[in-house]
Phi, psi and omega in degrees: 000139175283327180064276181231149178225128179226135175221113181262357176223059182289157175295133177234034179280076182298131181291150179300322182296317180290322178297314180295324180299314180289331175289342179098011180269149173298155184298331182264009181278135179260118177294139179209168177055230187296320180297318178297317180297315181291320179297316179293322180297314182298317179297314181295316181300315183293318180300330181271337189235340183288150178230077182284158176204159177228136173224141176212146175228137181268133178233129184250006179267086184241151174215108179250018182273343179270187182297321179241161178286134178242127177238120180049047176070008176253123184271128178262157190268357187269110174291327179298316179293319179300315181296321179296315181293321180292317182295324181272359184052055186294135182265326182204177181218145173260111176273119196234141170239130170237146181212137173281356179091161183284341185299319181297315180296317181295319179293318179298319177299317178299318179297321179297314181299324182282358180074041179240073186296328181292313178298319178303312184297313183293323178290321176302313181293321179296322176300320177295321178296323178297317180299314178300319180295322180293321177297317178297318179297317178298317179300320178297317181297322179291321177299318180299313179294315183296318181301322182285347181242023176057045177224172177225153181256138177272164176300143180288154175220150187224147172304136184102342174288162179306129179084009177218115184295138181294338179300338181290354175302323179298321180293319180295317177297322178297317178297317179297315182299321183284339186250347181286149176245356178231159178292147174295148182293339182208177181285144173210128181227152177249122179276166181299330180290349186094354180281146177273150173228123004299145186290336175276062180219164183204142171259138181218147179241122177249120174280150180229132182226152174267352182275071187296318184297322181291316181294320181297335179270356180238096187301329182291347178263005177262128186284354190297329183297332181254013180245121185264011182300122183284144174057036180286130183286348181255006184296134181244332176223158182294153174290128183229036179299128182297141180258134177264135177273140181291141176270143175293124180266118182280131176283123180255115185262140177278162172295137183228052177297162182292149176294135182253094185288151172082010180264113185293336184294336181299309184292330182281341182266308182237138181294126175279149178054041180295152177267108181267166181277344176237165185292154178293334176298316178293318179299320179296317181296314181292326176299317182289323193253339189235357184249135177234128181243143174229114182269121185272164182296335179268015179072007171282170185228138170246123183240146176228125181239130179262116175267135177234130179202199179221155175291158181274351179221186179054043172069029173061056179294140181290139178240144173220116178238142177256126176256125178245126184233130175249133179240143172287178181292161177299330177300331180263012174082023181052050179291137180280111186251352180204136179220136179207139178222126180212155172301145177294163183299332184266001187262132168233005180296334182299337181289350181257004175289145185304314183290331176293318179297322181287312184206084186299320183295317181295315181297312184292328175293320178298315180298320182289321190268342179286123183225073183296143179066011179300133181086351179262173177282147175305331182294342179293346177298332182298326184248013181284114179272121181215155183288134176289121183211083187278009179305143184291336186276177183243024191287332183235157183301325181296317179294321180292320177296323179301318181289321174300320179299320177298314180299316179296318183293320177298318180294315179300312180301316183295316181293321178295318185287320187259350173049050182287147167049036179259008170234200185297142177081175179243145178287171174298143178286141179245120180264000000 
């Protein structure tokens, strides 16, 4: 029996191909200029500051004869996992935790506060790449041990994957806690949302069987297709991890009409020198790159803001949501008359959010129907008290309000700085 496995200094040499895949680049794309600089910076920072770890405990008290898989008298909700274990005649399981450590999360949070969204994004993605690499590393170590003991390891599966409720993370942690004989190498907590903290962490279950001949005849029970480890001596089938093609990101430019000095209405409509929750450097960047304004003939405004982030679980899937905001004319105080939030046409990352997996209809209805500050003036954003919640996902109301706040603040900042259409006539429309 392997019993327990601990590694406090695992290899984190993430391959360039896997890093690019998670960044969303094609496999043959060569990073250059700013992207190359940011990718190298994130890798170097993590190598110097990250504290990754792996922990696993082997449990041999399994029962796959019922409707669901039972491990040590705890019933799991995944029929898919139960069927896999039953088909392979699984003898035991390695309950595994991998974590990139809290340092990566803390640094990314600091970058967000400092208004450095590019650095934030690349470090977030690198942390996700580290987690995938750690799972692969753990799988290799288990394969090595199993091969020497005339056994085979099944592909890993995790709560939150298709056919396995994310709520079972609590059960897996409970099983680990009850069966471990040593302290975990690092901190791990489960939040009410089902998300792990540090968020760059993952729970995985590896089945182990002595029925080698049966598994070798069933390719879907061989873990190699989802393992990118190069030159592995135990590889039985080629690596076939699906590759995502990068979507063309449209630059959304804000209206940039000339400043209209001496107009008293500007100060009476929107607060000058407002205190925002994020830095003006970040607001300026998002104004230039993510905001689109359309000035209507009646002096009302239609604005579109593109939010880009990542899910908090499932390997940090990229998210893109479009916020559409309609404002009345400045004469009417820039009253918010329309609000809409939806995933962008090119985004499918939202399907990997924990709450979407649990109840997709409820989550998407909440996102659609929540309309904070509707009917109020845009200037009310200055005094809107809301909980700081920079998580990339949309699973809880606090996180959704935080993102609405970002969209409002970018719009407020842009209108204050560029002063469009506050005197006679309308400016040129900016698409």
